[in-house]
C-alpha positions, 0 to 999 in steps of 0.5 A: 251712386249710379249702378256700377259693374263689379269685378267678379271671378278669377283667371290665371294669365301668363306674363311675358318677358316684356311684361305683357299680360291680358286682363280677363275678358269679364274684367275688361267689360266691367272697366269699359262698362263703368267708364267706356274707355280702355284704361284702368288704374293700377296701384299697390294693394294697401295691405297685401303683397299684390296689385289692384286695378280699377276703373277711373270712375272708381278712382273718382269715387275714392277721391270724393271719399277722401275729401269728405273724410278730410272735411268731416274730420277737420270740422270735428277737430280731428287730425287727418293725414290727407297728404299721405292718403292722397299720395297713396291714392294718386301718386302711387298709381298709374293709368294703364291702357289696354288694347282690344284684346285686353293686353297691357304692359305691366311696368317693371316697377309694378312687377317688383311691387307685386312680386309678379313673375311668370303668372298673374292671378286676377281676382275680382273683389267687387269695386276693384280687382287684385293681381297676384303672383299665385305663389305669393297668394298661396303662401299668404297666411291671411288668404282664405283657403278656398281662394288658395285652392283656386290658385293651385287648381289653375296652376295645375291646369296650366302644368305649373308645378307647385 
């Protein structure tokens, strides 16, 4: 696999009543560097109460992995639920365009799925980035305490009471 930029770091950005929010500049650069376009794929995280985003190149790699796993399991006589995996990877995602300043509109459907209200906590986690309601992240018992501390600090810095 060719060298790809990874999503690293964190940021807290406001989301307005119309659903407009800005992708952090370093994440924008990674998306553009991995695909030379102003589009990312957004979907619901498979396990956590947040959303995920990634560039189209990563979407292609994920699809190739699904296809390879299906072929391997089929050749070995094992069952593989390619249909539901493909639904999650493709039907439950949407391409999202962003402008030169990184602003995009998060649809009401995705806002509900991610429980996103007034703030979006962006976390770079390698090949993807997560978009959290910071209060949901803080309340999630499976999230690392240091990550929760970052969320608390960012909210405090913005004057948001916990």
